[in-house]
VMD Tcl script that draws the C-alpha trace (Angstrom):
set ca {
  {97.00 103.38 143.46}
  {93.59 101.92 142.72}
  {93.01 99.05 140.34}
  {91.18 101.41 137.95}
  {94.15 103.82 137.92}
  {96.60 101.01 137.15}
  {94.31 99.71 134.41}
  {94.00 103.18 132.86}
  {97.77 103.74 132.96}
  {98.33 100.34 131.33}
  {95.93 101.18 128.48}
  {97.64 104.56 127.98}
  {101.09 103.00 127.81}
  {99.85 100.20 125.56}
  {98.64 102.53 122.79}
  {101.86 104.55 123.03}
  {103.79 101.38 122.15}
  {102.25 101.69 118.68}
  {104.04 105.01 118.09}
  {107.22 103.75 116.44}
  {110.32 105.93 116.44}
  {113.23 103.62 117.19}
  {115.44 101.95 114.61}
  {114.50 98.53 116.04}
  {110.81 99.38 115.83}
  {111.13 100.58 112.24}
  {112.96 97.37 111.32}
  {110.16 95.37 112.90}
  {107.44 97.32 111.03}
  {109.23 96.85 107.70}
  {109.92 93.19 108.47}
  {106.18 92.59 108.99}
  {105.32 94.25 105.68}
  {104.76 92.59 102.32}
  {101.86 94.62 100.88}
  {101.85 98.44 100.92}
  {98.91 100.67 99.99}
  {100.25 104.06 98.89}
  {97.80 106.81 99.79}
  {98.40 109.90 97.66}
  {100.56 108.15 95.06}
  {101.54 110.39 92.17}
  {102.61 109.95 88.55}
  {106.06 111.02 87.39}
  {109.42 109.67 88.39}
  {110.73 112.94 89.88}
  {108.21 113.02 92.76}
  {108.73 111.16 96.07}
  {105.10 109.96 95.94}
  {106.14 108.02 92.83}
  {109.80 107.06 93.27}
  {109.47 105.86 96.89}
  {106.75 103.29 96.07}
  {108.62 102.40 92.88}
  {111.71 101.65 94.99}
  {109.62 99.58 97.42}
  {108.17 97.61 94.53}
  {111.65 96.90 93.12}
  {112.71 95.83 96.64}
  {110.05 93.09 96.52}
  {107.02 94.68 98.18}
  {103.60 94.55 96.58}
  {102.50 98.16 96.02}
  {98.82 99.08 95.77}
  {98.28 102.61 94.40}
  {95.62 104.79 96.05}
  {95.99 108.17 94.34}
  {93.98 111.15 95.53}
  {94.38 112.93 92.20}
  {94.44 111.41 88.70}
  {90.74 110.41 88.52}
  {91.27 108.77 85.12}
  {94.24 106.62 86.18}
  {93.42 102.93 86.35}
  {96.97 101.66 86.75}
  {100.23 102.87 88.31}
  {103.51 100.93 88.39}
  {101.65 98.17 86.54}
  {99.20 97.76 89.46}
  {95.46 98.40 89.59}
  {94.50 101.73 91.18}
  {92.01 101.86 94.07}
  {90.23 105.00 95.21}
  {90.04 104.11 98.91}
  {92.10 101.98 101.27}
  {89.05 100.04 102.41}
  {88.14 99.06 98.82}
  {91.41 97.14 98.34}
  {90.75 93.39 98.40}
  {92.76 91.30 100.83}
  {95.00 92.39 103.67}
  {97.21 95.46 103.69}
  {100.29 95.43 105.89}
  {101.18 99.11 105.60}
  {99.55 102.31 104.42}
  {102.32 104.63 103.20}
  {100.91 108.17 103.36}
  {101.84 110.95 100.94}
  {99.31 113.55 102.08}
  {99.74 116.86 103.85}
  {99.56 116.56 107.63}
  {96.30 118.52 107.74}
  {94.70 116.24 105.11}
  {95.22 113.00 107.04}
  {92.13 113.17 109.31}
  {89.82 112.87 106.27}
  {91.36 109.43 105.57}
  {91.38 108.00 109.10}
  {88.02 106.20 109.03}
  {88.93 104.60 105.70}
  {92.36 103.48 106.97}
  {90.98 102.16 110.26}
  {88.26 100.23 108.40}
  {91.01 98.28 106.58}
  {92.98 97.53 109.79}
  {96.54 97.64 108.38}
  {99.39 96.57 110.65}
  {101.03 99.97 110.23}
  {100.64 103.46 108.83}
  {103.76 105.31 107.68}
  {103.67 109.10 107.37}
  {106.43 110.09 104.95}
  {109.21 112.55 105.73}
  {107.78 115.94 106.68}
  {104.36 114.53 107.56}
  {103.39 114.74 111.23}
  {99.92 114.64 112.71}
  {100.04 113.64 116.37}
  {96.26 113.52 116.80}
  {95.89 111.19 113.79}
  {98.82 109.07 115.00}
  {97.23 108.75 118.44}
  {93.88 107.71 116.98}
  {95.55 105.03 114.83}
  {97.71 103.85 117.75}
  {94.65 103.57 119.99}
  {93.21 101.24 117.32}
  {96.30 99.03 117.71}
  {97.93 100.18 114.46}
  {101.66 100.94 114.48}
  {102.46 104.47 113.32}
  {105.72 105.88 111.97}
  {105.81 109.66 111.42}
  {108.19 111.95 109.57}
  {110.37 109.22 108.05}
  {111.19 108.35 104.47}
  {110.38 104.73 103.70}
  {113.00 104.64 100.93}
  {115.74 105.80 103.33}
  {114.72 103.23 105.94}
  {114.53 100.42 103.35}
  {118.05 101.27 102.21}
  {119.25 101.42 105.81}
  {118.14 97.84 106.43}
  {119.49 96.64 103.11}
  {116.32 96.27 101.03}
}
mol new
graphics top color blue
foreach p $ca { graphics top sphere $p radius 0.5 }
foreach p [lrange $ca 0 end-1] q [lrange $ca 1 end] { graphics top cylinder $p $q radius 0.2 }
display resetview
């Protein structure tokens, strides 16, 4: 094996380490999280895009709403609304995504510009190409998992 081949294989395996699917990895991602931007947050307590971030907020996380709809909303869960991830002041640990799988690519440049530690695609949301792009940027990615379920599992 040539040096270039070994180097290429190392880079490939390194980005794959950012695709998080194990219980230990999920615990680590959540443990490194204090501030969560919620992309696609909704109004109304009967919708997961509202009650999941509400639960996270009650569990002690700072939630930053980034709704795609509701152009007149200026506040959700008592927090200021932002229209893009990159416009949020300060650091973001996690972007919790409530968007259809096919809608995620339109948000990738904005998410990458903010450099969150992780991006969490909610239950039912899978976009392998988007996950790979984020992982290659060094951002941890969790796909097809409910943040509320995982918070409860670790006792938050």
